[in-house]
Legacy VTK file of the C-alpha trace (Angstrom):
# vtk DataFile Version 3.0
C-alpha trace
ASCII
DATASET POLYDATA
POINTS 186 float
1.872 43.216 17.165
3.796 39.946 15.876
6.316 40.265 12.945
5.222 38.684 9.598
6.713 35.208 9.400
9.648 34.628 6.875
8.221 33.318 3.446
8.921 29.698 4.087
7.677 29.408 7.555
4.635 31.732 6.467
3.936 28.951 3.833
4.276 26.352 6.423
2.268 28.007 8.993
-0.769 28.744 6.361
-0.426 25.128 5.262
-0.879 23.521 8.546
-3.568 25.568 9.527
-5.314 24.696 5.880
-4.712 21.186 6.469
-5.621 20.667 10.095
-8.852 22.667 9.740
-9.779 20.584 6.786
-9.350 17.437 8.795
-11.161 18.908 11.494
-8.730 18.292 14.308
-7.248 20.353 17.275
-4.002 21.393 17.808
-3.862 19.190 20.740
-5.355 16.357 18.621
-2.755 16.963 15.829
0.071 17.384 17.990
-1.126 13.473 19.726
-1.390 11.954 16.341
2.109 13.439 15.209
3.558 12.891 18.246
4.877 16.026 18.839
4.194 18.773 21.329
1.156 20.712 21.415
3.612 23.962 21.280
5.346 22.936 18.510
2.438 22.602 16.394
1.167 26.182 17.760
4.270 27.819 17.098
4.430 26.344 13.430
1.015 27.366 12.966
2.002 30.711 14.176
4.970 31.068 11.463
7.412 31.214 14.457
8.919 27.347 14.935
11.870 25.882 13.033
10.640 22.484 12.217
12.864 19.761 11.272
12.084 17.483 8.304
10.870 14.755 10.729
8.275 17.105 12.772
6.978 18.058 9.008
6.809 14.696 7.905
5.222 13.360 11.110
2.388 16.110 10.858
1.930 15.261 7.418
1.198 11.712 8.076
-0.941 12.743 10.700
-3.076 14.957 8.220
-2.850 12.496 5.387
-1.198 14.435 3.252
2.320 14.511 1.437
5.184 16.560 3.167
4.907 18.751 -0.020
1.376 19.961 1.174
3.360 21.893 4.353
6.001 23.490 2.586
5.212 24.657 -1.000
2.980 27.654 -1.729
-0.345 26.709 -3.279
-0.742 29.522 -5.932
1.917 28.937 -8.520
2.093 29.110 -12.234
5.238 29.423 -13.689
8.043 28.279 -10.857
11.989 28.293 -11.345
13.862 27.375 -8.409
17.445 28.633 -8.819
20.357 26.314 -7.289
20.618 27.028 -3.627
16.972 28.337 -3.291
13.664 26.536 -2.350
12.491 25.480 0.685
15.118 23.696 2.686
14.320 21.788 5.991
17.363 20.022 7.588
16.854 16.438 9.291
17.487 16.363 12.962
19.347 12.670 12.764
22.033 13.474 10.179
23.385 15.806 7.675
20.381 16.002 5.591
18.697 18.671 3.690
15.726 18.294 1.313
14.623 21.135 -1.148
10.948 20.770 -2.674
11.829 21.614 -6.300
7.972 20.518 -7.085
4.650 19.113 -5.556
2.246 17.471 -7.886
-0.928 19.032 -8.677
-3.569 17.232 -6.411
-4.664 14.628 -8.993
-1.228 13.754 -9.777
0.540 13.363 -6.442
4.259 13.588 -7.435
6.648 15.649 -5.346
10.407 16.487 -6.702
13.401 17.073 -4.037
16.855 17.628 -4.266
18.360 16.076 -1.262
21.829 16.772 0.028
23.554 14.359 2.455
26.943 14.237 4.073
28.285 11.081 5.550
28.516 10.482 9.172
24.728 9.551 10.227
21.802 7.929 8.728
18.566 9.807 7.837
15.908 7.443 8.820
11.933 7.806 7.791
8.845 6.117 9.213
6.610 4.993 6.977
4.935 7.570 4.646
1.186 7.538 3.523
0.115 4.069 2.143
0.992 3.099 -0.985
3.790 5.948 -1.623
6.711 5.016 -3.687
10.159 6.667 -3.965
12.232 7.181 -6.958
15.867 8.538 -6.244
18.696 9.368 -9.180
22.196 10.219 -7.527
23.857 12.919 -8.863
27.021 13.086 -7.017
28.475 11.233 -4.201
27.428 7.773 -3.436
24.445 7.178 -1.455
22.849 3.917 0.336
18.883 4.400 0.440
15.712 2.147 0.684
13.844 -0.084 3.044
15.441 -0.701 6.467
15.437 -4.274 5.412
17.332 -3.893 1.840
18.923 -0.785 1.353
21.193 -0.248 -2.001
24.128 1.291 -2.611
23.878 3.994 -5.694
26.554 5.939 -7.643
26.164 8.985 -9.573
23.658 8.142 -12.324
22.116 4.948 -10.742
18.466 5.037 -10.164
16.577 3.028 -7.582
13.052 3.015 -6.397
11.099 1.402 -3.368
8.360 1.762 -1.503
7.850 4.945 0.752
5.258 3.226 3.069
7.709 1.188 4.748
10.759 2.635 7.222
13.613 3.575 4.954
16.728 5.300 4.947
19.289 7.647 3.423
22.683 7.538 4.357
25.898 9.492 2.181
28.873 6.983 1.530
31.099 10.154 0.140
31.139 13.842 1.157
28.906 16.028 -1.127
26.366 13.593 -2.306
23.485 14.886 -3.491
20.486 13.273 -5.445
17.084 13.977 -7.088
14.228 12.372 -5.194
10.609 12.075 -6.542
7.827 10.869 -4.038
4.455 9.596 -5.645
1.736 9.246 -3.232
-1.816 7.623 -4.003
LINES 1 187
186 0 1 2 3 4 5 6 7 8 9 10 11 12 13 14 15 16 17 18 19 20 21 22 23 24 25 26 27 28 29 30 31 32 33 34 35 36 37 38 39 40 41 42 43 44 45 46 47 48 49 50 51 52 53 54 55 56 57 58 59 60 61 62 63 64 65 66 67 68 69 70 71 72 73 74 75 76 77 78 79 80 81 82 83 84 85 86 87 88 89 90 91 92 93 94 95 96 97 98 99 100 101 102 103 104 105 106 107 108 109 110 111 112 113 114 115 116 117 118 119 120 121 122 123 124 125 126 127 128 129 130 131 132 133 134 135 136 137 138 139 140 141 142 143 144 145 146 147 148 149 150 151 152 153 154 155 156 157 158 159 160 161 162 163 164 165 166 167 168 169 170 171 172 173 174 175 176 177 178 179 180 181 182 183 184 185
């Protein structure tokens, strides 16, 4: 008998299977749509993979759901996320970690993340679901973020919003950069 997957991996496994079955696609078809290997999708559904933020975003887009639907448990009443806790997902491209703080209810389609970045590499993101919008407030450090064609530089306390349905990026301009990211999905 296989060991039980760790809580975040179990959540991802259950959500991926649920959403794949909801859409009615095979592992092979989901892998093709997301541009990832079938073995990666199979491992994630078994709770044994180690997904990057890029892989989960690609799977979410292929399934037509926000990233949060793949990483947050469904059955929540009161929830507290202590500093340093929460489902952390790292980027393959840069020293970038996203921590989902709150996913919007099905009718709200709003997710709240704490993102932590370090200088040295740019976290690029492909377009998310159509009409999605990103809102970012810098808490510490300095950040360059926004559409690939017009990123803006932000200091602590600065706020920016931009389309999430176009390629965009996040780049730390100072050590210890972190921000609150709110994503809206139609």
